[in-house]
N, C-alpha and C positions, 0 to 999 in steps of 0.2 A: 352815279345815280342822278338822274335829272328829276328833282322833286319840285313840283309846282306849288305855288301858293295854295292851291285848292286841294293839294294832296297828290299822290302818284297817279295822275290821270293823263299825263302827257300834254297838259294844257300849255306848258311853257314852250312846246314845239310849234304851236299855232302862230301863223302870221297874223298881223293886225288886220282889222277890217274897217269899213266905213264908220263903225261905231266907236273906233278909237284904236290906239296903239296896243300891241299885245304885251304879255308878260316879258317876252324876250327883248322888248324895246325899252323896258324900264331900267333906270341906271344900275340897280344891283345885278342885272343880268347882262349888261353890255360886254362883260368879259367872256361870255359864252361865244365861242367862235362859230362863224358861219359854216366852216368845214365840219364842225361836230354835228350841226343840224343836218347837213348833207349826208354825213356818214350814217345817221340814224335812218334817213330815208332810203339810202342805198341798201342797208340791211333789211329794211322792211320789204323792199321790192324783191330782194333775193329770196327771202323767206317765203313770200307770197308765191313765187314761182314754183317752190318745192311743196309747200304745204297748203296753198290756197289762203284765203283771207281769214285766218283763224288766230293769228298772233298780232296783238295790238302794238301800237307804237310805244305805249307805256311799258309793256313787257320788253320790247326791243331795247329801249333806253336802259332798263334795269339790267338786262343781260350784257349790254355793251359796257356799262359801268363796271360790272364784275370782271369781265374779260380784260378791260383796260388795266384794272388794278392787278390782276394776276400776271398779265404779260409784262408788267413793269416791275415784277418782283414781289408783289404782295400776295395775300392769301387768296385761295380759291374757296368758294362757298356756294351752296345751293341757293338759287333764287326762286322763291315761290312765284308761280305764274298764274295767269287767269285774269289779269287786269283788263279793264275796258278803257277806251279813250273818252276823255271828257268832251262835252259839246260846246264849251265856252272857256274863255280865259279870264283871269283876274284883271282888274283895272290897274293902271299905272299906280294909282294912289294905294290900292290894296296891296300891291307888290312892295311898294316902298314901306308900308306899315308892317309888313309881315317878315321881311328879310332884314335881319340886323346888319348894320354897316360894319366895315372892318375897324372902325374907331370905337366900337362898342366894348364895354368892359364885361366881366363875368356876370355881374348882376343882371345886366340887360340880356345877356345871352341865355342865362338860366331861366329868366322870366319868359323869354320867347319860346324856349324849348319845353318848359313845363306845360304850356298850352297844348302841346302835342304829345304829352305823356312821355317825354324824353327827360332824362335826368343828367346829373353831372358826369357820370361815366360815359353816357352817350355823347355828351358835348365834347369831352376831351378825346374820345376815340374818333369821332367823326371829324374833329379838327385836324386829325392826323392826315387827312387827305391833302393837306397843305405840304406834304412831303414832296409833292410835284406841282409845278405850276409857276406862274410869275405874278408879281404885284406891280401896279402902277404907282408912280410917285404920289399921285393925288390920294392914294389909299393909306399912306403912312406918313405923309408930310407933317401931320399933326404931332408926330413924335420927334421931328427935326426942327420945326419952326414954331414959334420964335426962338425956342431953345431946345436942346436935346432932352429927351425923356430920361429922367434919372434912372429908370429901370433898364436902359439900353447900354450894352457894352460899348465902351468908348472907341475901340478899334473898329467895331462893327459900324458904329455911327459914322466914323470917318470915311469908310467906304461908301456909305449911303449918301453922304454929302457930296461925294464925287459923282455919283449917279444922278443925284437930284440937287443941283447947285442952287436952285431957288425953290421957293414954296409953290411955284406954279409949273415946275418942270413936268414934262409928259413922258419921261423915260420909264423903263421897267427894269426889274431885277427879279432874281429867283426867290422863291418863298423858302427854300431849304438850302442853307448855305453849304452844307457838307456834301450832300448827294442829291442835287436838284433833279436828276433824271431817273432816280430809282425809288421805288415804293418801299420804304424801310422805316425804322424808328428814329432816324437822325433828326427829324423835325423836333422831337422831344429833347434830344441832346442839345439842340439849338436853344430851346427855351430855358433849360437849366443853366446854360452859359450866357443867358440874357441876350440872345441873338435872334429872337423872334421878330418877324417883320411888322406885323400889324398889332395894334393894341389888343385886338381880340385874340391874338396868338399869345403874346407875352403875359397878358393878364392871367392866363391859365396857370402860370407858374407863380405869379405874384399873389394871387388870391389863395387864401388858406383852404377854401372849400375844394379846390381842384389841384393844389400843388402836389399832394402825395400821389395822385393819379398820374400826373405828368412824370414824376420821378420813377414810378413803377414801370411806366411804358418806356422811359429812356433806358432803363436797365434790363428790360425783358421784351425783346421784339416779338417773341411768340405770343406772349400775353397781349401785346398790342394787336397783333393780327387777329387773335380770337375775339377780342372785344370789338374791333373795327367791323369784322364780318357780322357779328351779332347785331351791332347797332345799324349797320346797313340794311340788314333784313328787317329789323324793327321799323326803321324809317320808311323802307319800301312798302310797308303795309298801311301807311297813313291814308285814310280817306279814299281807299281804292273803290273803283266801280266794278261790279261783277254782274254775272247773269245777263239780264236784259237791259242793264243800266248803260248809258253812254252808247258807244259804237266802236267798231274796229275800222279805223280810217284807212282809206285807199292811199292817201298821201298824208304823211304825218304833219305837214304844215297847214292843212285846210280840213275843215269838216267835210264830210261826205256830202255830195250834192252841190258844193261850191265849185266854180270854175278854177282850174289850176293853170297858172301862167307858166309858160316854158315847156309845154309839150307833155308827152306821156312819160312819166317817171318809171314805168315798167321796163324801159329799155336800159335803165342804168344797172351797172354791175355792182354787187355788194362786196364787202370785205369777206364775209362768211357766206356760205351757200344755203344753209338750212338750219332749222331747229327741229329736232326729232319730235314727232307727235307724241310718242310715249313719254318723253321727258316733260313735255307740256302737261300731259295728263297726270303724271305722277307728282308733279310739284304744284298742281293747281290749288287755288284757295279752296278751303272747305266751304 
């Protein structure tokens, strides 16, 4: 799920403009890969060929997130559709203020999510997305330097020191030690064994407010899948634009009416070929 600072309106997909850098250019979003943005545009172009311009980039991103989870071994779930695309993006400052850093503890995370009507269950469930992915040394060097975080397993720390020999190392490592390429509940098993990578990960087990949730997910993958799916749907309905609000972009990286560099993106082939109109209608927001 690509959730923008302003809500699920696809604003994080927009390129910067003369008014300033976009959300995607802010430090918290620099780990979002250019290939992912291209994939969303490819999908939008393919859907447009089959359905016409009726499916927004925000909906495409939500569907792509769901399918990526499912194809990696995670749960399948229905995605409510009918979002419209936003006409603006958040400033760099707003993005920095709204997206907690990986060095954040549970108190900071819960405070941030409470403003979105998300709770501790949502926090722990959505953090399970870290079962796949990589982390840069700069995002967890605070747990290694100047000394090892006491909540970190010693053998795990030893491996991380090899990956990040200095506090300024730029290497990367996997987020989930046990099964880095599968969507499963091993992320929580990592936390129970004090092998979470970021402060924002390991503190979920260290903090009494979230520890029991972590333990339940570590012992019950089906429960984790159910809660993850529910929280993704919940998060996917944050500040959505519907009806005549916003627009349905012709290109996900620019607002309609702005010149697109690089030619006609309608010539690009997508990963999937269509989204059935009946599915769009049956899952549309009320």
